[in-house]
N, C-alpha and C positions, 0 to 999 in steps of 0.2 A: 260291439266294438268300433264299428265305423262311426256310429252315431256320437260317441264320447270323443273321438278324435276331431270330428267336425265341430262339436261344441267347444272344444279346447282351442281350436284354431280361430273360430269366431270371436271367442272371449278374448284371446290374446290380441286379435286384430282390434277389437273395440277398445281395450285397454291402452294399446299403442296410440290409437287416434286420439283418445281423450288426453293422454299425457302430451301428445304433440300439440294439440290445440291449447292446453294450459301453458306450455312452455313458450308459445309464439305470441304472447300478449305484449303490445307495444307499451313501453314506458316513456313518459315525456322526458326529453333531455334538455337541460338549460344550458345554453352555450353563452360564453362571455365574449363580447366583441369589442375590440380596442381599435379606435380610430386615431391614426397618427397624422399630424398635419404634414402638408407637402413641404419639401425643402425648398429654400429660395435659391434662385439662379443668380449668380454673380458674373457680370461682364467684366472681363479683365482688361480689355483693350477697347478704347473708344474708336469709333469709325472715323476716318479722315474727314477734314472739314469740307472738302469739295470731292465728294465721291461721285457726283453725277453732274455733268454740264451739258447745257443745250445752247447750240449756236445756230442763228438764222442768217443765211446769206443768199446770193442769187441762185446758188445751186439747190437750195432747199433747207431742210432742217437736218442738223447733225446732232446726234445724241451720243455722248461718251460716258461710260460709267466704269467703276472699278470694282473687282471682286473683294468681298470682305470674308475673312476667315472667322468662322464662328465655331467655338468648341463648348460643348456642354459637358461638365464633369459632375458625376454623382458622388456624393461623399459616403 
């Protein structure tokens, strides 16, 4: 009686392992890749004509510049 139970357990284990190996085969998957072009950036405001000025005198060199507001919008 013990011997038949052990054979049944081993047989069940072997069948389970075989089915598990058969079910785990990898299948190649083809994926479609779509490449979209980047959107263009539009500058809405031109920079001021004199944004930077350099002056040279007896005291040395003096540099003046203005800040520019830059906004990037994604459509």
